[in-house]
C-alpha positions as CSV (number, residue, x, y, z in Angstrom):
1,X,47.4,36.4,75.5
2,X,45.6,33.6,76.6
3,X,47.1,30.3,76.4
4,X,44.6,27.6,76.2
5,X,46.0,23.4,77.8
6,X,44.2,20.2,77.5
7,X,46.7,19.0,80.0
8,X,46.2,19.9,84.1
9,X,48.2,22.0,85.3
10,X,49.7,23.1,88.4
11,X,47.8,25.5,91.2
12,X,48.5,28.3,92.0
13,X,50.7,27.9,95.3
14,X,53.0,25.4,92.7
15,X,53.6,28.1,90.3
16,X,54.7,31.1,92.2
17,X,57.3,28.2,94.7
18,X,58.9,28.1,91.1
19,X,59.4,31.4,90.6
20,X,59.9,32.4,94.5
21,X,63.0,29.1,93.6
22,X,64.2,30.2,90.1
23,X,64.1,33.7,90.5
24,X,65.8,36.2,93.2
25,X,64.3,37.1,96.1
26,X,64.3,40.8,94.3
27,X,60.4,40.1,94.2
28,X,57.2,39.9,95.5
29,X,54.7,37.4,95.5
30,X,51.3,37.9,95.8
31,X,48.6,34.6,94.9
32,X,44.4,35.5,94.5
33,X,41.8,33.2,94.8
34,X,38.5,33.7,93.3
35,X,36.8,30.8,93.0
36,X,37.1,30.0,89.5
37,X,39.5,32.2,89.4
38,X,43.1,32.5,90.3
39,X,46.2,34.8,90.6
40,X,49.0,35.7,91.1
41,X,51.0,38.9,91.2
42,X,54.8,39.4,90.3
43,X,56.3,42.5,91.0
44,X,60.0,44.0,91.4
45,X,58.8,47.9,92.2
46,X,56.1,49.7,91.6
47,X,56.8,50.4,87.9
48,X,57.9,46.7,86.5
49,X,55.2,44.0,88.0
50,X,53.3,40.9,85.6
51,X,49.7,38.9,86.8
52,X,49.5,35.9,85.4
53,X,45.7,34.5,85.9
54,X,44.0,31.2,85.1
55,X,40.8,30.5,84.6
56,X,39.5,27.5,86.5
57,X,36.6,26.2,84.1
58,X,34.6,23.1,84.9
59,X,34.8,20.0,83.1
60,X,31.2,19.3,79.9
């Protein structure tokens, strides 16, 4: 699924912190920064996880 936003998004660290606050401590959060691509992985077990990735586009 791809979601396009014209609003300024929170930083990947702010998103991870919000997820930590809203969900129980039974999840593991990992942040990855690859320059113009940032990801947060949220894992509950070896078989249950999500990945949220942001592609940072430069302004025209």
